[in-house]
N, CA, C and O of each residue as an XYZ file, in Angstrom:
412
protein
N       2.599    -24.885    -37.740
C       1.904    -24.145    -36.725
C       2.894    -23.409    -35.838
O       3.963    -23.925    -35.509
N       2.524    -22.208    -35.462
C       3.389    -21.413    -34.602
C       3.280    -21.906    -33.163
O       2.234    -22.383    -32.723
N       4.377    -21.779    -32.457
C       4.427    -22.182    -31.066
C       3.706    -21.135    -30.218
O       3.927    -19.936    -30.387
N       2.856    -21.584    -29.316
C       2.132    -20.634    -28.475
C       3.005    -20.191    -27.311
O       3.792    -20.964    -26.765
N       2.844    -18.941    -26.955
C       3.631    -18.390    -25.858
C       3.088    -18.894    -24.526
O       1.881    -19.077    -24.365
N       3.978    -19.113    -23.588
C       3.559    -19.523    -22.253
C       3.869    -18.410    -21.267
O       4.795    -17.622    -21.460
N       3.101    -18.365    -20.245
C       3.324    -17.320    -19.248
C       4.479    -17.708    -18.331
O       4.912    -18.861    -18.305
N       4.958    -16.743    -17.596
C       6.064    -16.970    -16.670
C       5.612    -17.889    -15.543
O       4.417    -18.028    -15.282
N       6.577    -18.514    -14.878
C       6.258    -19.389    -13.772
C       5.593    -18.602    -12.663
O       5.922    -17.440    -12.425
N       4.663    -19.237    -11.994
C       3.995    -18.604    -10.873
C       4.927    -18.553     -9.672
O       5.768    -19.430     -9.474
N       4.755    -17.498     -8.870
C       5.542    -17.384     -7.651
C       5.006    -18.362     -6.620
O       3.805    -18.620     -6.552
N       5.921    -18.904     -5.813
C       5.504    -19.779     -4.737
C       4.940    -18.939     -3.605
O       5.395    -17.826     -3.342
N       3.969    -19.484     -2.963
C       3.345    -18.799     -1.831
C       4.278    -18.831     -0.638
O       5.088    -19.746     -0.490
N       4.156    -17.827      0.208
C       4.947    -17.817      1.425
C       4.493    -18.917      2.376
O       5.205    -19.253      3.323
N       3.305    -19.484      2.128
C       2.814    -20.550      2.983
C       3.371    -21.908      2.580
O       3.255    -22.872      3.337
N       3.959    -21.994      1.425
C       4.623    -23.184      0.935
C       4.084    -24.487      1.466
O       3.048    -24.968      1.007
N       4.773    -25.061      2.424
C       4.413    -26.384      2.932
C       3.094    -26.374      3.683
O       2.434    -27.410      3.761
N       2.686    -25.242      4.239
C       1.430    -25.197      4.979
C       0.233    -25.440      4.067
O      -0.750    -26.041      4.499
N       0.292    -24.990      2.822
C      -0.817    -25.174      1.895
C      -0.974    -26.630      1.487
O      -2.056    -27.040      1.066
N       0.086    -27.411      1.605
C       0.006    -28.810      1.219
C      -0.899    -29.586      2.157
O      -1.473    -30.604      1.773
N      -1.025    -29.112      3.373
C      -1.842    -29.798      4.360
C      -3.266    -29.273      4.288
O      -3.537    -28.122      4.629
N      -4.160    -30.122      3.844
C      -5.560    -29.744      3.699
C      -6.179    -29.406      5.049
O      -7.112    -28.606      5.122
N      -5.669    -30.006      6.111
C      -6.179    -29.746      7.449
C      -5.981    -28.278      7.799
O      -6.857    -27.657      8.401
N      -4.838    -27.725      7.425
C      -4.547    -26.327      7.730
C      -5.571    -25.416      7.079
O      -6.098    -24.519      7.737
N      -5.864    -25.622      5.811
C      -6.801    -24.741      5.120
C      -8.221    -24.892      5.670
O      -8.979    -23.923      5.689
N      -8.584    -26.080      6.109
C      -9.912    -26.281      6.687
C     -10.035    -25.558      8.019
O     -11.100    -25.033      8.343
N      -8.967    -25.525      8.787
C      -8.993    -24.866     10.091
C      -8.998    -23.353      9.991
O      -9.332    -22.669     10.958
N      -8.635    -22.824      8.839
C      -8.666    -21.376      8.668
C     -10.079    -20.828      8.693
O     -10.274    -19.625      8.863
N     -11.045    -21.676      8.531
C     -12.438    -21.226      8.545
C     -12.958    -21.025      9.965
O     -14.013    -20.421     10.161
N     -12.230    -21.522     10.942
C     -12.646    -21.373     12.339
C     -11.858    -20.234     12.979
O     -10.673    -20.396     13.270
N     -12.502    -19.076     13.205
C     -11.772    -17.920     13.730
C     -11.199    -18.150     15.130
O     -10.198    -17.530     15.489
N     -11.812    -19.028     15.923
C     -11.270    -19.299     17.262
C      -9.913    -19.972     17.172
O      -9.003    -19.637     17.931
N      -9.768    -20.912     16.259
C      -8.484    -21.601     16.088
C      -7.443    -20.629     15.559
O      -6.300    -20.626     16.017
N      -7.837    -19.803     14.593
C      -6.908    -18.821     14.029
C      -6.430    -17.872     15.120
O      -5.241    -17.563     15.202
N      -7.352    -17.411     15.956
C      -6.988    -16.507     17.046
C      -6.010    -17.171     18.005
O      -5.032    -16.548     18.420
N      -6.259    -18.420     18.361
C      -5.366    -19.148     19.263
C      -3.972    -19.294     18.668
O      -2.974    -19.107     19.363
N      -3.903    -19.625     17.387
C      -2.607    -19.794     16.723
C      -1.867    -18.462     16.665
O      -0.658    -18.411     16.894
N      -2.589    -17.384     16.358
C      -1.951    -16.064     16.286
C      -1.408    -15.640     17.640
O      -0.286    -15.142     17.729
N      -2.182    -15.829     18.685
C      -1.726    -15.455     20.026
C      -0.547    -16.318     20.454
O       0.410    -15.817     21.045
N      -0.613    -17.616     20.156
C       0.500    -18.506     20.485
C       1.767    -18.110     19.724
O       2.863    -18.146     20.284
N       1.622    -17.739     18.469
C       2.781    -17.312     17.674
C       3.395    -16.039     18.248
O       4.617    -15.891     18.259
N       2.560    -15.125     18.722
C       3.088    -13.906     19.355
C       3.812    -14.232     20.650
O       4.878    -13.680     20.925
N       3.246    -15.118     21.439
C       3.845    -15.448     22.728
C       5.166    -16.190     22.587
O       6.035    -16.081     23.452
N       5.320    -16.940     21.506
C       6.577    -17.661     21.275
C       7.519    -16.881     20.363
O       8.570    -17.383     19.963
N       7.133    -15.656     20.040
C       7.937    -14.768     19.200
C       8.218    -15.369     17.820
O       9.293    -15.165     17.257
N       7.259    -16.101     17.287
C       7.375    -16.688     15.955
C       6.597    -15.806     14.976
O       5.464    -16.116     14.607
N       7.212    -14.722     14.571
C       6.539    -13.730     13.743
C       6.270    -14.224     12.325
O       5.324    -13.773     11.678
N       7.089    -15.138     11.847
C       6.872    -15.680     10.497
C       5.581    -16.496     10.444
O       4.803    -16.372      9.498
N       5.354    -17.328     11.458
C       4.109    -18.102     11.519
C       2.932    -17.158     11.693
O       1.887    -17.347     11.071
N       3.093    -16.139     12.537
C       2.025    -15.171     12.747
C       1.620    -14.528     11.426
O       0.434    -14.449     11.107
N       2.602    -14.071     10.665
C       2.305    -13.429      9.384
C       1.665    -14.408      8.415
O       0.679    -14.070      7.760
N       2.199    -15.600      8.313
C       1.658    -16.590      7.375
C       0.211    -16.941      7.697
O      -0.626    -17.007      6.796
N      -0.088    -17.166      8.966
C      -1.444    -17.543      9.358
C      -2.401    -16.374      9.159
O      -3.507    -16.554      8.650
N      -1.980    -15.179      9.558
C      -2.855    -14.011      9.401
C      -3.156    -13.736      7.931
O      -4.305    -13.483      7.569
N      -2.145    -13.782      7.097
C      -2.342    -13.526      5.671
C      -3.228    -14.613      5.058
O      -4.121    -14.311      4.266
N      -2.987    -15.868      5.418
C      -3.811    -16.960      4.891
C      -5.262    -16.794      5.330
O      -6.180    -17.016      4.541
N      -5.468    -16.409      6.575
C      -6.831    -16.194      7.064
C      -7.493    -15.034      6.320
O      -8.648    -15.137      5.907
N      -6.772    -13.949      6.153
C      -7.334    -12.784      5.469
C      -7.713    -13.103      4.029
O      -8.655    -12.521      3.490
N      -6.993    -14.014      3.412
C      -7.308    -14.396      2.031
C      -8.579    -15.238      1.953
O      -9.219    -15.293      0.903
N      -8.952    -15.900      3.059
C     -10.099    -16.793      3.006
C     -11.409    -16.138      3.428
O     -12.481    -16.678      3.154
N     -11.344    -14.995      4.083
C     -12.573    -14.382      4.609
C     -13.019    -13.211      3.741
O     -12.268    -12.693      2.914
N     -14.262    -12.817      3.961
C     -14.805    -11.638      3.290
C     -14.188    -10.388      3.910
O     -14.341    -10.132      5.104
N     -13.495     -9.622      3.087
C     -12.852     -8.402      3.603
C     -13.893     -7.389      4.065
O     -13.657     -6.659      5.028
N     -15.023     -7.335      3.404
C     -16.075     -6.391      3.789
C     -16.623     -6.706      5.177
O     -16.802     -5.810      6.002
N     -16.886     -7.986      5.426
C     -17.412     -8.370      6.741
C     -16.388     -8.150      7.841
O     -16.717     -7.633      8.909
N     -15.143     -8.543      7.579
C     -14.098     -8.364      8.587
C     -13.830     -6.889      8.832
O     -13.588     -6.486      9.970
N     -13.870     -6.082      7.785
C     -13.673     -4.640      7.943
C     -14.775     -4.046      8.818
O     -14.500     -3.191      9.660
N     -16.001     -4.485      8.630
C     -17.107     -3.979      9.443
C     -16.969     -4.420     10.898
O     -17.201     -3.632     11.815
N     -16.586     -5.695     11.107
C     -16.427     -6.208     12.469
C     -15.259     -5.539     13.196
O     -15.353     -5.234     14.385
N     -14.174     -5.316     12.482
C     -12.960     -4.792     13.114
C     -12.892     -3.270     13.091
O     -12.012     -2.669     13.706
N     -13.829     -2.653     12.375
C     -13.853     -1.195     12.215
C     -12.572     -0.683     11.543
O     -12.090      0.410     11.838
N     -12.040     -1.500     10.635
C     -10.895     -1.121      9.803
C     -11.394     -0.923      8.380
O     -12.473     -1.396      8.022
N     -10.619     -0.233      7.581
C     -10.959     -0.096      6.180
C     -10.600     -1.359      5.412
O      -9.649     -2.059      5.761
N     -11.365     -1.645      4.367
C     -11.041     -2.817      3.544
C      -9.652     -2.698      2.949
O      -8.941     -3.695      2.825
N      -9.257     -1.481      2.576
C      -7.938     -1.300      1.970
C      -6.824     -1.689      2.941
O      -5.786     -2.200      2.522
N      -7.033     -1.453      4.222
C      -6.055     -1.868      5.226
C      -5.876     -3.373      5.200
O      -4.753     -3.872      5.275
N      -6.972     -4.094      5.094
C      -6.904     -5.554      5.035
C      -6.234     -6.025      3.755
O      -5.433     -6.959      3.771
N      -6.568     -5.372      2.644
C      -5.922     -5.742      1.376
C      -4.432     -5.410      1.403
O      -3.631     -6.138      0.817
N      -4.052     -4.332      2.070
C      -2.633     -3.980      2.178
C      -1.853     -5.041      2.951
O      -0.682     -5.287      2.662
N      -2.494     -5.661      3.924
C      -1.819     -6.694      4.711
C      -1.510     -7.941      3.884
O      -0.527     -8.631      4.152
N      -2.336     -8.237      2.886
C      -2.097     -9.448      2.096
C      -1.348     -9.162      0.798
O      -1.026    -10.087      0.051
N      -1.073     -7.897      0.527
C      -0.357     -7.522     -0.694
C       1.120     -7.877     -0.552
O       1.816     -7.343      0.312
N       1.593     -8.784     -1.409
C       2.987     -9.234     -1.351
C       3.978     -8.142     -1.748
O       5.154     -8.211     -1.391
N       3.511     -7.141     -2.481
C       4.391     -6.057     -2.925
C       4.658     -5.044     -1.824
O       5.616     -4.274     -1.894
N       3.803     -5.050     -0.805
C       3.961     -4.108      0.292
C       4.576     -4.810      1.496
O       4.422     -6.017      1.680
N       5.269     -4.031      2.303
C       5.885     -4.580      3.497
C       4.799     -4.919      4.524
O       3.859     -4.150      4.724
N       4.942     -6.064      5.160
C       3.997     -6.472      6.200
C       4.420     -5.796      7.495
O       5.334     -6.257      8.179
N       3.749     -4.702      7.824
C       4.122     -3.940      9.009
C       2.872     -3.305      9.623
O       2.743     -2.081      9.646
N       1.944     -4.148     10.125
C       0.715     -3.600     10.688
C       0.968     -2.941     12.042
O       1.904     -3.304     12.755
N       0.137     -1.983     12.382
C       0.241     -1.346     13.689
C      -0.393     -2.252     14.739
O      -1.145     -3.171     14.415
N      -0.078     -1.978     15.995
C      -0.670     -2.759     17.073
C      -2.184     -2.577     17.131
O      -2.916     -3.515     17.448
N      -2.647     -1.376     16.827
C      -4.098     -1.152     16.854
C      -4.792     -1.950     15.749
O      -5.906     -2.434     15.949
N      -4.157     -2.092     14.598
C      -4.718     -2.903     13.510
C      -4.790     -4.369     13.930
O      -5.818     -5.021     13.750
N      -3.693     -4.885     14.492
C      -3.683     -6.279     14.936
C      -4.692     -6.505     16.056
O      -5.379     -7.526     16.087
N      -4.776     -5.547     16.971
C      -5.749     -5.654     18.052
C      -7.176     -5.688     17.535
O      -7.999     -6.459     18.028
N      -7.472     -4.859     16.547
C      -8.815     -4.833     15.967
C      -9.145     -6.139     15.278
O     -10.273     -6.622     15.379
N      -8.181     -6.721     14.576
C      -8.407     -7.996     13.891
C      -8.624     -9.113     14.904
O      -9.538     -9.924     14.749
N      -7.784     -9.158     15.945
C      -7.939    -10.199     16.974
C      -9.262    -10.049     17.728
O      -9.901    -11.044     18.073
N      -9.665     -8.817     17.979
C     -10.952     -8.575     18.642
C     -12.108     -9.034     17.760
O     -13.084     -9.599     18.253
N     -11.997     -8.790     16.448
C     -13.034     -9.231     15.514
C     -13.087    -10.751     15.445
O     -14.162    -11.326     15.273
N     -11.941    -11.403     15.576
C     -11.912    -12.867     15.591
C     -12.604    -13.422     16.831
O     -13.230    -14.481     16.782
N     -12.485    -12.707     17.930
C     -13.081    -13.152     19.186
C     -14.593    -13.004     19.186
O     -15.286    -13.715     19.912
N     -15.108    -12.090     18.381
C     -16.553    -11.804     18.381
C     -17.343    -12.871     17.659
O     -18.567    -12.778     17.571
C-alpha cells in the first residue's frame, strides 16, 4: 500500500496560552467584559493583549451583526482578523467597535 500524504503542520495561534484556558473563551461571549479588557489594555499600553483579545472576539461573533451595529463594512472586520495583513486599525474603526460593544 502506498503511503498517504499528510498536510503541513498547522500554524500556532497568536493567542497560544490564552486558548488553553476555557474560561477565556467563555468570557469572549460577554461584550461588556471584552470592552473592559480592551480599554484596560489600552490604558496600560499593552497593545499585544489588545490585539489578541480583539481578534479573538471578532472570530467568535457574527461579522454581519457587528458590522451593522458598528456601521463598519464586514470586510473591515475580516481584514482585522486576517493574519496575512498587518493589524493596523484606525482610531475611528476601534471607536466604532468599542461603541458597538457598549450597545
